[in-house]
C-alpha positions in Angstrom: 40.4 106.4 157.9 41.3 103.0 156.4 41.5 102.5 152.7 38.8 100.1 151.6 37.7 98.8 148.2 34.0 98.6 147.8 31.3 98.5 145.1 29.5 101.8 144.5 26.4 100.4 146.0 28.2 99.5 149.2 29.8 102.9 149.8 28.2 104.9 152.7 26.9 108.3 152.0 29.4 110.0 154.4 32.4 108.1 153.0 35.3 110.0 151.4 35.9 108.8 147.9 39.4 108.9 146.6 40.9 108.1 143.2 44.0 106.0 143.0 46.5 108.8 143.2 44.7 110.4 146.0 44.5 107.1 147.9 48.2 106.4 147.5 49.2 110.0 148.6 46.8 109.7 151.6 48.3 106.4 152.7 51.9 107.6 152.2 51.3 110.7 154.3 49.6 108.5 156.9 52.6 106.2 157.1 55.1 109.1 157.2 53.4 110.5 160.3 52.9 107.1 161.9 53.9 107.1 165.5 55.7 103.8 165.6 58.0 103.9 162.6 59.1 100.3 163.2 55.6 99.1 162.3 55.7 100.8 158.9 59.4 100.5 158.0 58.9 98.4 154.8 56.8 101.2 153.2 59.2 104.0 154.3 62.5 102.3 153.6 62.1 99.5 151.1 62.8 101.7 148.0 65.9 103.2 149.6 67.2 99.8 150.6 66.8 98.4 147.1 68.5 101.5 145.7 71.4 101.0 148.2 71.9 97.4 147.1 71.9 98.5 143.5 74.7 100.9 144.3 76.8 98.1 145.8 76.2 95.7 142.9 76.9 98.3 140.1 79.9 99.7 142.0 81.4 96.3 142.2 80.9 95.6 138.5 82.2 99.0 137.5 85.3 98.6 139.7 86.0 95.2 138.3 86.1 96.3 134.7 88.0 99.5 135.4 90.7 97.4 137.2 90.8 94.8 134.5 91.2 97.4 131.8 93.8 99.4 133.9 91.8 102.6 133.7 93.1 104.1 136.9 91.6 107.5 137.3 90.6 107.9 133.6 86.9 108.7 133.3 86.2 107.8 136.9 83.4 110.3 137.4 82.1 109.9 133.9 81.7 106.1 134.5 80.3 106.1 138.0 77.5 108.6 137.4 75.7 106.5 134.6 76.8 103.1 135.8 76.3 103.4 139.6 74.2 106.4 140.4 71.6 106.1 137.6 70.8 102.4 138.2 70.3 103.2 141.9 68.0 106.1 141.2 66.0 104.0 138.6 65.7 101.0 141.0 64.3 103.3 143.7 62.0 105.2 141.3 60.6 102.0 139.6 59.8 100.3 142.9 58.1 103.5 144.2 56.2 104.0 141.0 55.3 100.5 139.7 55.3 98.3 142.8 54.5 100.3 145.9 51.3 102.0 144.7 49.8 98.6 143.6 50.7 97.2 147.0 49.0 100.1 148.8 45.9 99.8 146.6 46.0 96.0 146.6 45.4 96.0 142.9 47.1 92.7 142.4 45.0 89.8 143.6 48.2 87.7 143.4 50.9 89.0 145.7 53.4 86.7 144.1 52.8 88.4 140.7 53.8 91.8 142.2 56.7 90.3 144.0 57.9 88.9 140.7 57.6 92.3 139.1 59.6 93.8 141.9 62.3 91.1 141.5 62.6 91.6 137.8 63.0 95.4 138.2 65.6 95.0 140.9 67.6 92.3 139.1 67.7 94.4 135.9 68.9 97.6 137.6 71.3 96.0 140.0 73.0 93.6 137.7 71.6 93.5 134.2 71.9 97.2 133.4 75.4 97.6 134.8 76.5 94.5 132.9 75.3 96.1 129.7 76.6 99.6 130.2 79.8 99.1 132.2 81.7 97.0 129.6 80.8 99.4 126.8 81.9 102.5 128.7 85.1 100.8 130.0 86.1 99.6 126.5 85.5 103.1 125.2 87.7 104.7 127.9 90.4 102.0 127.4 90.5 102.7 123.7 90.6 106.4 124.2 93.4 106.4 126.8 95.3 103.4 125.4 95.3 101.5 128.7 94.4 98.1 127.2 94.9 96.6 123.8 91.4 96.0 122.5 90.3 94.4 119.2 88.2 96.5 116.8 84.5 95.9 117.5 83.7 96.5 113.9 86.4 94.3 112.4 86.7 91.6 115.1 83.4 91.4 117.0 84.1 87.8 118.0 87.4 88.8 119.6 85.6 91.5 121.5 83.0 89.0 122.7 85.8 86.6 123.8 87.5 89.4 125.7 84.2 90.2 127.4 83.8 86.6 128.5 87.4 86.5 129.7 86.9 89.6 131.8 83.5 88.4 133.1 84.7 84.9 134.0 86.4 85.8 137.4 83.2 87.5 138.7 80.6 84.9 137.4 80.0 83.6 140.9 79.8 87.0 142.6 77.4 88.2 139.9 75.2 85.1 140.4 75.2 85.7 144.2 74.4 89.4 143.8 71.6 88.6 141.3 70.1 86.1 143.7 70.4 88.4 146.7 68.8 91.3 144.9 65.9 89.2 143.7 65.3 87.7 147.1 65.5 91.0 148.8 63.0 92.6 146.4 60.6 89.6 146.9 61.0 89.8 150.7 60.5 93.6 151.0 57.5 93.6 148.7 56.0 90.9 150.9 56.6 93.0 154.0 55.0 95.9 152.2 51.8 93.8 151.7 51.9 92.9 155.4 52.4 96.5 156.5 49.4 97.8 154.4 47.2 95.1 155.8 48.3 95.8 159.4 47.9 99.6 159.1 44.4 99.3 157.6 43.5 96.8 160.3 44.6 99.2 163.0 42.7 102.1 161.4 39.5 99.9 161.2 39.9 99.0 164.9 40.1 102.7 165.8 37.1 103.5 163.6 35.0 100.7 165.2 36.0 102.0 168.7 34.9 105.5 167.8 31.7 104.2 166.4 31.0 102.3 169.6 31.6 105.4 171.6 29.2 107.4 169.4 32.0 109.7 168.2 31.5 108.5 164.6 28.3 107.5 162.8 27.9 103.8 162.2 28.0 102.5 158.7 
């Protein structure tokens, strides 16, 4: 059964009506059991791919600040969990919750708007969030374990900002490239999700029409 948006007056008597959550769950189960996985890979793997790219970006940022502040093994696990694992989980969850369902339901008449939403989420979790959290946690560990002489954030906030700029300077280009890559990837994968939903529904409609022509299903 294909997912179709129709007015109440246009819905056949024998049609199965689904609310939004039921429709999304139905489509996702359909895709998971799809025979040719290559045809539906954007729906199945896009959130995981975006999460994986977030891991790479946040891992790079965290490693850079830890090396620059000479943290060594101090607070390694404590820094990687919130700075690397959490952004990846959030990127996957946000795409699966706020982008993919709207793609399946085709709620956005403008695909570019949904692609923009996906790009904003991905750019924030892959680069923006780590760049906010990692320096703060790294400064905290450096102060606690005396690995780097840091100015007081309360007494000399301008000096702290200068230090942040100094530490960020060497990775400005990599950060820009990672941001551009993550945004482009989110836009591309969301576009592929649109295509996949359209193709799956097209194939289901073709099967329904064939069954109707053979008399195995009542015609609308």
